[in-house]
N, CA, C and O atoms as a GROMACS GRO file, in nm:
protein
  296
    1MET      N    1   0.151  -0.178  -0.467
    1MET     CA    2   0.263  -0.119  -0.457
    1MET      C    3   0.284  -0.096  -0.260
    1MET      O    4   0.205  -0.103  -0.166
    2THR      N    5   0.370  -0.079  -0.266
    2THR     CA    6   0.443  -0.089  -0.176
    2THR      C    7   0.496   0.020  -0.048
    2THR      O    8   0.567   0.119  -0.070
    3ILE      N    9   0.440  -0.026   0.104
    3ILE     CA   10   0.402   0.150   0.140
    3ILE      C   11   0.487   0.112   0.337
    3ILE      O   12   0.482  -0.006   0.372
    4SER      N   13   0.530   0.180   0.406
    4SER     CA   14   0.540   0.201   0.487
    4SER      C   15   0.552   0.334   0.578
    4SER      O   16   0.598   0.443   0.541
    5GLY      N   17   0.482   0.287   0.752
    5GLY     CA   18   0.421   0.407   0.787
    5GLY      C   19   0.495   0.426   0.906
    5GLY      O   20   0.576   0.508   0.865
    6ARG      N   21   0.520   0.411   1.012
    6ARG     CA   22   0.577   0.473   1.178
    6ARG      C   23   0.667   0.388   1.234
    6ARG      O   24   0.769   0.402   1.301
    7GLU      N   25   0.544   0.199   1.146
    7GLU     CA   26   0.626   0.104   1.213
    7GLU      C   27   0.665   0.051   1.128
    7GLU      O   28   0.604  -0.044   1.077
    8ARG      N   29   0.784   0.096   1.083
    8ARG     CA   30   0.885   0.112   1.021
    8ARG      C   31   1.027   0.121   1.090
    8ARG      O   32   1.136   0.072   1.062
    9GLU      N   33   0.970   0.222   1.217
    9GLU     CA   34   1.041   0.270   1.279
    9GLU      C   35   1.106   0.138   1.408
    9GLU      O   36   1.218   0.128   1.457
   10ASP      N   37   0.955   0.036   1.435
   10ASP     CA   38   1.006  -0.067   1.519
   10ASP      C   39   1.090  -0.178   1.456
   10ASP      O   40   1.142  -0.273   1.514
   11GLY      N   41   1.094  -0.144   1.313
   11GLY     CA   42   1.152  -0.282   1.241
   11GLY      C   43   1.011  -0.333   1.175
   11GLY      O   44   1.011  -0.427   1.095
   12GLU      N   45   0.925  -0.283   1.203
   12GLU     CA   46   0.791  -0.394   1.081
   12GLU      C   47   0.834  -0.370   0.933
   12GLU      O   48   0.840  -0.264   0.871
   13ALA      N   49   0.865  -0.502   0.891
   13ALA     CA   50   0.797  -0.466   0.712
   13ALA      C   51   0.701  -0.448   0.661
   13ALA      O   52   0.599  -0.513   0.686
   14PRO      N   53   0.714  -0.309   0.533
   14PRO     CA   54   0.653  -0.198   0.533
   14PRO      C   55   0.510  -0.305   0.466
   14PRO      O   56   0.515  -0.427   0.484
   15TYR      N   57   0.417  -0.254   0.406
   15TYR     CA   58   0.303  -0.333   0.339
   15TYR      C   59   0.246  -0.354   0.139
   15TYR      O   60   0.268  -0.272   0.050
   16THR      N   61   0.213  -0.416   0.133
   16THR     CA   62   0.233  -0.411  -0.015
   16THR      C   63   0.053  -0.448  -0.086
   16THR      O   64   0.026  -0.565  -0.113
   17TYR      N   65  -0.004  -0.390  -0.098
   17TYR     CA   66  -0.126  -0.366  -0.197
   17TYR      C   67  -0.141  -0.307  -0.314
   17TYR      O   68  -0.104  -0.201  -0.364
   18VAL      N   69  -0.226  -0.433  -0.359
   18VAL     CA   70  -0.275  -0.427  -0.486
   18VAL      C   71  -0.416  -0.324  -0.515
   18VAL      O   72  -0.524  -0.370  -0.481
   19VAL      N   73  -0.412  -0.215  -0.565
   19VAL     CA   74  -0.555  -0.117  -0.573
   19VAL      C   75  -0.537  -0.143  -0.778
   19VAL      O   76  -0.430  -0.149  -0.837
   20THR      N   77  -0.668  -0.152  -0.839
   20THR     CA   78  -0.718  -0.037  -0.914
   20THR      C   79  -0.704   0.089  -0.954
   20THR      O   80  -0.757   0.189  -0.904
   21ALA      N   81  -0.628   0.081  -1.052
   21ALA     CA   82  -0.600   0.226  -1.057
   21ALA      C   83  -0.601   0.320  -1.229
   21ALA      O   84  -0.531   0.243  -1.295
   22ALA      N   85  -0.622   0.384  -1.283
   22ALA     CA   86  -0.622   0.460  -1.403
   22ALA      C   87  -0.423   0.494  -1.380
   22ALA      O   88  -0.337   0.453  -1.458
   23ASP      N   89  -0.404   0.559  -1.281
   23ASP     CA   90  -0.232   0.594  -1.322
   23ASP      C   91  -0.201   0.574  -1.194
   23ASP      O   92  -0.293   0.566  -1.112
   24TYR      N   93  -0.037   0.559  -1.142
   24TYR     CA   94   0.007   0.571  -1.036
   24TYR      C   95  -0.044   0.678  -0.958
   24TYR      O   96  -0.101   0.660  -0.851
   25GLU      N   97  -0.025   0.784  -1.006
   25GLU     CA   98  -0.059   0.852  -0.931
   25GLU      C   99  -0.239   0.840  -0.807
   25GLU      O  100  -0.236   0.855  -0.685
   26GLU      N  101  -0.320   0.821  -0.859
   26GLU     CA  102  -0.404   0.781  -0.807
   26GLU      C  103  -0.391   0.666  -0.719
   26GLU      O  104  -0.443   0.673  -0.608
   27ALA      N  105  -0.303   0.519  -0.769
   27ALA     CA  106  -0.316   0.457  -0.686
   27ALA      C  107  -0.248   0.483  -0.570
   27ALA      O  108  -0.272   0.429  -0.462
   28ILE      N  109  -0.178   0.551  -0.589
   28ILE     CA  110  -0.067   0.653  -0.476
   28ILE      C  111  -0.158   0.659  -0.409
   28ILE      O  112  -0.166   0.576  -0.318
   29GLY      N  113  -0.282   0.776  -0.430
   29GLY     CA  114  -0.333   0.814  -0.357
   29GLY      C  115  -0.468   0.739  -0.241
   29GLY      O  116  -0.513   0.781  -0.134
   30LYS      N  117  -0.505   0.600  -0.334
   30LYS     CA  118  -0.614   0.476  -0.309
   30LYS      C  119  -0.499   0.461  -0.145
   30LYS      O  120  -0.531   0.488  -0.029
   31VAL      N  121  -0.373   0.411  -0.195
   31VAL     CA  122  -0.303   0.320  -0.101
   31VAL      C  123  -0.286   0.363   0.047
   31VAL      O  124  -0.306   0.324   0.163
   32LYS      N  125  -0.216   0.511  -0.060
   32LYS     CA  126  -0.201   0.644   0.117
   32LYS      C  127  -0.306   0.639   0.221
   32LYS      O  128  -0.295   0.652   0.342
   33LYS      N  129  -0.438   0.610   0.130
   33LYS     CA  130  -0.618   0.644   0.228
   33LYS      C  131  -0.589   0.525   0.272
   33LYS      O  132  -0.498   0.535   0.355
   34ILE      N  133  -0.644   0.348   0.247
   34ILE     CA  134  -0.572   0.242   0.348
   34ILE      C  135  -0.511   0.239   0.468
   34ILE      O  136  -0.561   0.222   0.579
   35HIS      N  137  -0.370   0.262   0.430
   35HIS     CA  138  -0.310   0.272   0.530
   35HIS      C  139  -0.335   0.346   0.616
   35HIS      O  140  -0.363   0.299   0.726
   36GLN      N  141  -0.333   0.497   0.595
   36GLN     CA  142  -0.400   0.542   0.669
   36GLN      C  143  -0.509   0.562   0.792
   36GLN      O  144  -0.512   0.610   0.906
   37ALA      N  145  -0.625   0.471   0.665
   37ALA     CA  146  -0.748   0.448   0.752
   37ALA      C  147  -0.724   0.290   0.851
   37ALA      O  148  -0.796   0.262   0.947
   38GLU      N  149  -0.648   0.229   0.817
   38GLU     CA  150  -0.573   0.100   0.844
   38GLU      C  151  -0.495   0.093   1.003
   38GLU      O  152  -0.547   0.014   1.083
   39TYR      N  153  -0.368   0.178   1.053
   39TYR     CA  154  -0.304   0.222   1.076
   39TYR      C  155  -0.242   0.341   1.172
   39TYR      O  156  -0.147   0.348   1.250
   40GLU      N  157  -0.380   0.462   1.111
   40GLU     CA  158  -0.334   0.602   1.134
   40GLU      C  159  -0.250   0.628   1.150
   40GLU      O  160  -0.198   0.647   1.260
   41ASP      N  161  -0.200   0.638   1.040
   41ASP     CA  162  -0.024   0.715   1.042
   41ASP      C  163  -0.066   0.806   0.967
   41ASP      O  164  -0.157   0.784   0.887
   42GLU      N  165   0.013   0.966   0.982
   42GLU     CA  166  -0.032   1.052   0.903
   42GLU      C  167   0.043   1.047   0.782
   42GLU      O  168   0.144   0.979   0.763
   43LEU      N  169  -0.019   1.133   0.695
   43LEU     CA  170   0.048   1.170   0.590
   43LEU      C  171   0.223   1.198   0.582
   43LEU      O  172   0.305   1.127   0.526
   44ALA      N  173   0.238   1.279   0.631
   44ALA     CA  174   0.414   1.244   0.674
   44ALA      C  175   0.503   1.159   0.689
   44ALA      O  176   0.614   1.150   0.637
   45ASP      N  177   0.423   1.061   0.802
   45ASP     CA  178   0.424   0.922   0.805
   45ASP      C  179   0.477   0.799   0.735
   45ASP      O  180   0.545   0.698   0.750
   46LEU      N  181   0.410   0.864   0.656
   46LEU     CA  182   0.401   0.746   0.540
   46LEU      C  183   0.538   0.756   0.396
   46LEU      O  184   0.588   0.864   0.366
   47GLN      N  185   0.564   0.673   0.352
   47GLN     CA  186   0.669   0.668   0.314
   47GLN      C  187   0.634   0.520   0.175
   47GLN      O  188   0.572   0.414   0.189
   48LEU      N  189   0.702   0.578   0.060
   48LEU     CA  190   0.635   0.455  -0.048
   48LEU      C  191   0.814   0.425  -0.107
   48LEU      O  192   0.918   0.469  -0.155
   49GLU      N  193   0.745   0.324  -0.059
   49GLU     CA  194   0.872   0.184  -0.066
   49GLU      C  195   0.902   0.162  -0.236
   49GLU      O  196   1.006   0.203  -0.286
   50GLU      N  197   0.792   0.090  -0.319
   50GLU     CA  198   0.783   0.061  -0.429
   50GLU      C  199   0.661   0.069  -0.479
   50GLU      O  200   0.554   0.074  -0.417
   51ILE      N  201   0.682   0.070  -0.597
   51ILE     CA  202   0.525   0.077  -0.726
   51ILE      C  203   0.593  -0.028  -0.839
   51ILE      O  204   0.701  -0.020  -0.898
   52PHE      N  205   0.504  -0.112  -0.846
   52PHE     CA  206   0.467  -0.192  -0.899
   52PHE      C  207   0.307  -0.248  -1.042
   52PHE      O  208   0.193  -0.266  -1.000
   53GLU      N  209   0.335  -0.260  -1.160
   53GLU     CA  210   0.256  -0.290  -1.220
   53GLU      C  211   0.176  -0.431  -1.226
   53GLU      O  212   0.252  -0.521  -1.262
   54GLY      N  213   0.066  -0.468  -1.204
   54GLY     CA  214   0.043  -0.638  -1.204
   54GLY      C  215   0.015  -0.681  -1.052
   54GLY      O  216   0.012  -0.637  -0.938
   55MET      N  217  -0.003  -0.797  -1.130
   55MET     CA  218  -0.026  -0.850  -0.956
   55MET      C  219   0.124  -0.972  -0.944
   55MET      O  220   0.189  -1.044  -1.021
   56PRO      N  221   0.121  -0.928  -0.766
   56PRO     CA  222   0.228  -1.015  -0.730
   56PRO      C  223   0.235  -1.160  -0.833
   56PRO      O  224   0.149  -1.238  -0.874
   57TRP      N  225   0.445  -1.147  -0.856
   57TRP     CA  226   0.341  -1.326  -0.823
   57TRP      C  227   0.413  -1.386  -0.756
   57TRP      O  228   0.522  -1.355  -0.706
   58GLU      N  229   0.310  -1.544  -0.750
   58GLU     CA  230   0.248  -1.665  -0.687
   58GLU      C  231   0.321  -1.642  -0.582
   58GLU      O  232   0.278  -1.595  -0.477
   59HIS      N  233   0.510  -1.692  -0.620
   59HIS     CA  234   0.534  -1.775  -0.479
   59HIS      C  235   0.654  -1.593  -0.487
   59HIS      O  236   0.767  -1.580  -0.536
   60CYS      N  237   0.609  -1.537  -0.452
   60CYS     CA  238   0.676  -1.353  -0.521
   60CYS      C  239   0.776  -1.338  -0.353
   60CYS      O  240   0.856  -1.246  -0.340
   61GLY      N  241   0.751  -1.460  -0.220
   61GLY     CA  242   0.857  -1.397  -0.141
   61GLY      C  243   0.798  -1.298   0.024
   61GLY      O  244   0.843  -1.290   0.138
   62TYR      N  245   0.657  -1.227  -0.062
   62TYR     CA  246   0.585  -1.172   0.096
   62TYR      C  247   0.446  -1.130   0.103
   62TYR      O  248   0.371  -1.139   0.006
   63ALA      N  249   0.420  -1.096   0.189
   63ALA     CA  250   0.234  -1.112   0.106
   63ALA      C  251   0.177  -0.971   0.106
   63ALA      O  252   0.252  -0.883   0.149
   64TRP      N  253   0.081  -0.944   0.072
   64TRP     CA  254   0.022  -0.865   0.009
   64TRP      C  255  -0.134  -0.887  -0.014
   64TRP      O  256  -0.216  -0.973  -0.045
   65ASN      N  257  -0.124  -0.755   0.021
   65ASN     CA  258  -0.332  -0.696   0.034
   65ASN      C  259  -0.358  -0.686  -0.102
   65ASN      O  260  -0.298  -0.632  -0.195
   66ASP      N  261  -0.462  -0.752  -0.094
   66ASP     CA  262  -0.548  -0.727  -0.210
   66ASP      C  263  -0.670  -0.667  -0.144
   66ASP      O  264  -0.738  -0.725  -0.059
   67VAL      N  265  -0.694  -0.530  -0.196
   67VAL     CA  266  -0.753  -0.448  -0.181
   67VAL      C  267  -0.887  -0.393  -0.322
   67VAL      O  268  -0.993  -0.333  -0.304
   68ARG      N  269  -0.832  -0.439  -0.444
   68ARG     CA  270  -0.941  -0.373  -0.596
   68ARG      C  271  -1.047  -0.400  -0.476
   68ARG      O  272  -1.079  -0.282  -0.459
   69ASP      N  273  -1.090  -0.439  -0.422
   69ASP     CA  274  -1.318  -0.428  -0.440
   69ASP      C  275  -1.292  -0.332  -0.263
   69ASP      O  276  -1.394  -0.326  -0.195
   70SER      N  277  -1.200  -0.285  -0.221
   70SER     CA  278  -1.215  -0.217  -0.077
   70SER      C  279  -1.292  -0.060  -0.079
   70SER      O  280  -1.254   0.042  -0.137
   71PRO      N  281  -1.392  -0.076  -0.010
   71PRO     CA  282  -1.436   0.084  -0.035
   71PRO      C  283  -1.408   0.231   0.015
   71PRO      O  284  -1.456   0.341  -0.013
   72ILE      N  285  -1.268   0.170   0.136
   72ILE     CA  286  -1.193   0.249   0.064
   72ILE      C  287  -1.121   0.343   0.014
   72ILE      O  288  -1.092   0.462   0.027
   73SER      N  289  -1.086   0.173  -0.096
   73SER     CA  290  -0.995   0.209  -0.181
   73SER      C  291  -1.112   0.329  -0.336
   73SER      O  292  -1.075   0.389  -0.436
   74THR      N  293  -1.218   0.315  -0.288
   74THR     CA  294  -1.303   0.373  -0.450
   74THR      C  295  -1.290   0.553  -0.380
   74THR      O  296  -1.333   0.648  -0.446
   0.00000   0.00000   0.00000
């Protein structure tokens, strides 16, 4: 899942996270919680950019964060 917060206003690229979730709603909740904890953005500042299923391809051309084992995402 790719999400951006206030950093997008400074031209910073969005962040992509890999989480384990039963459905898209659960995944969205986990990613928002993780991004908020890391960057202290308000929910209103977060913008969902892309949702995809599965792991990013090894040579996908962008960085991503594997947070499947993060205590925040549980």
